[in-house]
C-alpha positions in Angstrom: 16.3 -12.5 -23.9 16.8 -15.0 -21.1 18.2 -12.4 -18.7 15.3 -10.0 -19.4 12.9 -12.9 -18.6 14.7 -13.7 -15.3 14.6 -10.0 -14.3 10.9 -9.8 -15.1 10.3 -12.9 -13.0 12.2 -11.5 -10.1 10.3 -8.2 -10.3 6.9 -10.0 -10.4 7.8 -12.5 -7.7 8.1 -10.6 -4.4 10.1 -7.5 -5.2 9.6 -5.2 -2.2 8.5 -2.2 -4.4 5.7 -4.3 -5.9 3.7 -4.3 -2.7 2.3 -0.8 -3.2 -0.5 0.4 -5.4 1.9 1.7 -8.1 4.1 -1.4 -7.7 1.2 -3.7 -8.2 0.2 -1.9 -11.4 3.8 -2.0 -12.6 3.9 -5.8 -12.0 0.9 -6.3 -14.3 2.5 -4.1 -16.9 5.8 -5.9 -16.7 4.2 -9.3 -17.3 2.1 -7.9 -20.1 5.1 -6.2 -21.8 7.2 -9.4 -21.4 4.4 -11.4 -23.0 4.1 -9.0 -25.9 7.9 -9.0 -26.5 8.0 -12.8 -26.6 5.1 -12.9 -29.0 6.6 -10.2 -31.3 9.9 -12.0 -31.3 8.1 -15.2 -32.4 6.4 -13.3 -35.2 9.7 -11.8 -36.4 11.5 -15.1 -36.3 8.8 -16.6 -38.4 8.9 -13.8 -41.0 12.7 -14.1 -41.2 12.3 -17.9 -41.3 14.8 -18.3 -38.6 12.5 -20.7 -36.7 9.0 -21.9 -36.9 7.7 -19.0 -34.8 6.5 -19.3 -31.2 5.9 -22.9 -30.4 4.0 -24.0 -27.2 3.8 -27.5 -26.1 0.3 -28.9 -26.0 0.6 -30.1 -22.4 1.9 -26.7 -21.4 -1.0 -25.0 -23.2 -3.7 -27.3 -21.7 -2.4 -26.9 -18.1 -2.3 -23.1 -18.5 -5.8 -23.1 -20.1 -7.1 -25.2 -17.1 -5.5 -22.8 -14.6 -7.1 -19.8 -16.3 -10.4 -21.6 -16.6 -10.7 -22.4 -12.9 -9.8 -18.9 -11.9 -12.5 -17.4 -14.2 -15.0 -20.0 -13.1 -14.3 -19.3 -9.4 -14.5 -15.5 -9.4 -15.6 -14.2 -12.8 -14.0 -11.0 -13.9 -12.2 -8.7 -11.5 -8.8 -7.0 -11.1 -7.4 -9.8 -9.1 -8.6 -12.4 -11.6 -7.2 -10.3 -14.5 -3.8 -10.2 -12.9 -3.8 -13.9 -12.3 -4.8 -14.7 -15.9 -2.0 -12.4 -17.2 0.5 -14.2 -14.8 -0.5 -17.7 -16.1 -0.3 -16.5 -19.7 3.1 -14.9 -19.2 4.5 -18.0 -17.4 3.3 -20.2 -20.3 5.2 -18.0 -22.8 8.3 -17.9 -20.7 8.7 -21.7 -20.4 8.1 -21.9 -24.2 11.0 -19.7 -25.2 13.5 -20.1 -22.3 15.3 -23.5 -22.1 15.1 -25.1 -18.6 18.9 -25.4 -18.2 19.4 -21.8 -19.4 16.6 -20.7 -16.9 18.5 -22.3 -14.0 21.8 -20.8 -15.0 20.5 -17.3 -15.3 18.5 -17.7 -12.1 21.7 -18.6 -10.2 23.6 -15.6 -11.7 20.8 -13.2 -10.7 20.7 -14.7 -7.2 24.4 -14.2 -6.8 24.0 -10.4 -7.6 20.9 -10.1 -5.3 22.8 -11.9 -2.5 25.9 -9.6 -2.8 23.8 -6.5 -2.7 21.8 -7.9 0.2 25.0 -8.2 2.2 26.1 -4.7 1.1 22.7 -3.3 2.3 22.9 -5.2 5.5 26.3 -3.6 6.2 25.1 -0.1 5.3 22.6 -0.3 8.2 25.4 0.4 10.5 26.8 3.5 8.6 25.4 7.1 8.2 24.9 6.3 4.5 21.7 4.4 5.3 20.0 7.7 6.5 20.5 9.2 3.0 18.4 6.5 1.3 14.7 7.0 0.7 12.0 4.9 2.3 8.7 3.5 1.1 5.6 2.2 2.8 3.7 -0.9 1.7 0.0 -1.8 1.9 0.3 -2.8 5.6 2.1 0.4 6.7 5.5 -1.3 7.0 8.4 1.0 6.2 11.2 -0.2 4.0 14.6 1.4 3.3 14.7 1.6 -0.4 18.1 0.7 -1.9 16.5 -0.4 -5.2 18.7 -3.5 -5.3 18.4 -4.2 -1.6 16.0 -3.3 1.2 15.3 -3.9 4.8 12.4 -3.2 7.1 13.1 -0.1 9.1 10.4 -0.6 11.7 8.3 -3.6 12.5 7.8 -6.2 15.3 10.8 -7.2 17.3 13.6 -9.0 15.6 12.9 -8.6 11.9 15.0 -5.5 11.3 18.2 -7.5 11.7 17.1 -10.2 9.2 18.4 -10.3 5.6 15.8 -10.2 2.9 17.6 -8.7 -0.1 15.2 -7.0 -2.5 12.2 -9.1 -1.5 9.3 -8.0 0.7 10.2 -10.4 3.6 13.1 -12.7 4.8 11.2 -15.9 4.3 10.8 -15.3 0.6 14.5 -14.6 0.2 15.3 -17.8 2.1 13.0 -19.7 -0.3 14.8 -18.4 -3.4 18.2 -19.1 -1.8 17.2 -22.7 -1.0 16.0 -23.2 -4.6 19.2 -21.7 -6.0 21.3 -24.0 -3.8 19.3 -27.0 -5.0 19.8 -25.9 -8.7 23.6 -25.3 -8.2 25.7 -27.9 -9.9 29.5 -28.3 -9.4 30.1 -29.5 -12.9 28.7 -26.5 -14.6 29.2 -23.6 -12.2 32.3 -21.5 -11.9 33.4 -20.7 -8.4 31.0 -23.4 -7.1 32.2 -23.3 -3.5 32.2 -19.5 -3.3 28.7 -19.4 -4.7 27.5 -22.1 -2.4 29.0 -20.4 0.6 27.5 -17.0 -0.4 24.0 -18.6 -0.7 24.4 -20.5 2.6 25.5 -17.5 4.6 22.6 -15.4 3.2 20.2 -18.2 4.0 21.3 -18.3 7.6 21.2 -14.5 7.9 17.6 -14.5 6.8 16.8 -16.1 10.2 13.9 -17.8 8.5 12.5 -20.8 10.5 11.4 -22.6 7.3 14.7 -21.8 5.6 16.7 -23.3 8.5 14.4 -26.3 8.6 15.1 -26.9 4.9 18.9 -27.0 5.3 19.1 -30.7 6.2 17.0 -31.5 3.1 19.3 -29.3 1.0 22.3 -31.0 2.5 21.0 -34.5 1.5 20.2 -33.2 -2.0 23.8 -32.0 -2.4 25.3 -35.2 -0.9 23.2 -37.7 -2.9 23.1 -35.9 -6.2 26.3 -37.3 -7.5 26.5 -39.1 -10.9 29.5 -41.2 -9.8 27.9 -42.9 -6.9 24.9 -45.2 -6.7 23.1 -45.8 -3.4 22.3 -49.3 -2.2 18.7 -50.3 -1.4 19.5 -50.2 2.4 20.9 -46.7 2.2 18.0 -45.5 0.1 15.5 -46.8 2.6 17.4 -45.3 5.5 17.8 -41.9 3.9 14.1 -41.8 2.9 13.2 -42.5 6.5 15.5 -39.7 7.7 14.1 -37.3 5.0 10.5 -37.9 6.1 11.4 -37.4 9.7 13.2 -34.1 8.9 10.2 -33.0 6.9 7.8 -33.7 9.7 10.0 -32.0 12.3 10.4 -29.0 9.9 6.7 -28.7 9.4 6.0 -28.8 13.2 9.1 -26.9 14.3 9.6 -24.1 11.8 7.6 -21.6 13.9 9.6 -22.5 17.0 12.8 -22.0 15.0 11.5 -18.6 13.9 10.7 -17.7 17.5 14.1 -18.8 18.8 16.0 -17.0 16.0 14.2 -13.7 16.7 14.6 -13.7 20.5 10.9 -13.5 21.2 10.0 -17.1 21.8 7.7 -16.7 24.8 6.0 -13.7 23.4 5.0 -15.3 20.1 4.3 -18.7 21.7 1.8 -17.2 24.1 0.3 -14.6 21.9 -2.5 -16.2 19.9 -3.4 -12.9 18.3 -0.1 -12.7 16.6 -0.7 -12.7 12.8 2.4 -14.4 11.8 2.0 -17.2 14.3 -1.6 -17.7 13.4 -0.9 -17.8 9.7 2.0 -20.3 10.0 0.4 -22.6 12.5 -3.2 -22.7 11.3 -3.0 -21.9 7.5 -3.6 -25.4 6.4 -6.5 -26.0 8.7 -8.1 -22.7 7.8 -7.8 -23.5 4.1 -9.4 -26.9 4.5 -12.2 -25.4 6.6 -12.8 -22.8 3.9 -12.8 -25.5 1.2 -15.4 -27.5 3.3 -17.6 -24.4 3.9 -17.6 -23.7 0.2 -17.8 -27.2 -1.2 -17.5 -28.2 -4.0 -16.0 -25.3 -6.0 -14.2 -23.2 -3.3 -14.6 -19.6 -2.3 -12.9 -18.1 -5.3 -9.6 -16.3 -5.7 -11.2 -12.8 -5.3 -13.0 -13.8 -2.1 -10.2 -15.8 -0.5 -8.5 -13.1 1.5 -11.7 -11.7 3.1 -12.7 -15.2 4.0 -9.4 -16.0 5.7 -9.7 -12.7 7.6 -12.9 -13.9 9.2 -10.9 -16.5 11.2 -8.9 -13.8 13.0 -9.6 -10.1 13.2 -6.0 -9.1 12.8 -5.3 -11.3 9.7 -5.4 -9.1 6.6 -3.5 -11.1 4.0 -3.6 -14.4 2.1 -2.9 -17.7 3.8 0.6 -19.1 3.8 0.0 -22.6 2.4 0.1 -22.5 -1.4 -0.9 -26.1 -1.7 -4.1 -25.9 0.4 -4.9 -22.4 -1.0 -5.8 -24.1 -4.3 -8.3 -26.3 -2.4 -9.8 -23.3 -0.6 -10.1 -21.1 -3.7 -11.1 -23.8 -6.3 -12.5 -26.7 -4.2 -12.4 -30.0 -6.1 -11.1 -28.2 -9.2 -8.0 -27.4 -7.3 -7.2 -31.1 -6.5 -5.7 -31.8 -10.0 -3.4 -28.8 -9.5 -2.2 -30.1 -6.2 -1.6 -33.6 -7.6 0.3 -32.1 -10.6 2.5 -30.0 -8.2 3.4 -33.1 -6.2 4.2 -35.3 -9.3 6.1 -32.5 -11.0 8.3 -31.6 -8.0 9.3 -35.2 -7.6 10.5 -35.2 -11.2 12.2 -31.8 -11.2 15.5 -32.9 -9.7 18.1 -33.6 -12.4 18.8 -37.0 -10.9 17.7 -40.6 -11.3 18.1 -41.3 -7.6 15.0 -41.7 -5.6 16.4 -40.1 -2.5 17.5 -37.0 -4.3 14.0 -36.7 -5.9 12.3 -37.2 -2.6 14.5 -34.6 -0.8 13.7 -32.1 -3.6 10.0 -32.8 -3.4 10.0 -32.4 0.4 12.0 -29.2 0.1 9.5 -27.7 -2.3 6.6 -29.0 -0.2 8.1 -27.2 2.8 8.1 -24.0 0.7 4.6 -24.5 -0.6 3.1 -25.1 2.8 4.9 -22.2 4.6 4.8 -19.4 2.1 2.1 -18.0 -0.3 3.4 -18.5 -3.9 0.3 -18.9 -6.0 0.4 -15.3 -7.2 4.1 -15.2 -7.9 5.4 -15.6 -11.5 8.5 -17.6 -10.4 6.6 -20.5 -8.8 4.1 -20.7 -11.7 7.0 -20.9 -14.1 8.5 -23.7 -11.9 5.1 -25.5 -12.1 5.1 -25.4 -15.9 8.8 -26.3 -16.2 8.6 -29.2 -13.8 5.4 -30.5 -15.3 6.1 -30.4 -19.1 8.0 -27.3 -20.0 11.5 -28.7 -19.8 10.7 -32.1 -21.4 10.5 -32.7 -25.1 7.0 -32.6 -26.4 6.1 -34.0 -29.9 2.9 -32.1 -30.2 3.5 -28.3 -30.5 1.1 -25.5 -31.1 2.2 -22.6 -33.3 0.4 -19.5 -32.0 1.6 -17.4 -34.9 -0.7 -17.0 -37.9 0.0 -19.3 -40.8 1.1 -17.6 -44.0 -1.5 -17.8 -46.7 
């Protein structure tokens, strides 16, 4: 069941085939089917008296109910709203049946497979075999070579073709998942730890993602400080915290420059204010805050968000890239609790008591959530619920199965 859940999460969290009309429909169906399977398994377990049925923590339930409520309040009923509601409901069920540690183990295993096929696909670009593979076109007219378990963009703006992005729709998303996999990787419970770490690191570098490269110092500090046999002195804690904050600030300011340098078109992007990627990365936070102000106090709504962002630049046709501030733009003051919950939860998600490790993990995730749009991805919403309450013991449980008369 855990493997099926992880595969569903990957499919509904940036799989390149999902960014077509058919793929979007299949994503909704996958989440609905996964939810139904989890519920049916809970019913069967109750009838067989193997367990108490499907148990959901009250805090998990209340947070999910709040997310669904603000989505419905902001935009009413629409296809976009319906998909988001199904996504939140599916995430709630997943964290209720899949143990946090099992989730991380299966995630790392799947990422190993994805990374291996990504490298195979990358190598096939330079062989005649690649011409035998089919292609697909996404919403924006971008052409992908379709290897099912790997893909790459066949034709787009300069530089991106040579970037590694596995089976995801763009390299930055693959870099995000690799960074999280490295952070989750533990030497004491991972076979072939150094080989796995090397694989993830090589793939992360080959994505040529500015945000991914900017996160590498944070990841390094996480790996160096997350050791049970060594306690850090107060002086070293303060010093490392200062270094972490400096790295985070430099990463926030410089990730676009890194992107430009990595892709050999620094001067073009730097001087081209009409470039969509540059506009989104540089101004996403400011645009979101302006939208939140223009539509104070309850935001523009999830269904109206993309058209509202597009007004700021005629070439911008997609959602903003800052997940954190998107909540404020879409839900206004109702999004503030979600942002605060994210920050508190991500500080606690590191399996370490060390403040430095927790701070590095928080800053890594904040880099992710301010550089990429993840609000509509199943994976990040599972992480939100896990890191908030889903992996901690809860005394109050809700049994959603019917009580026997």
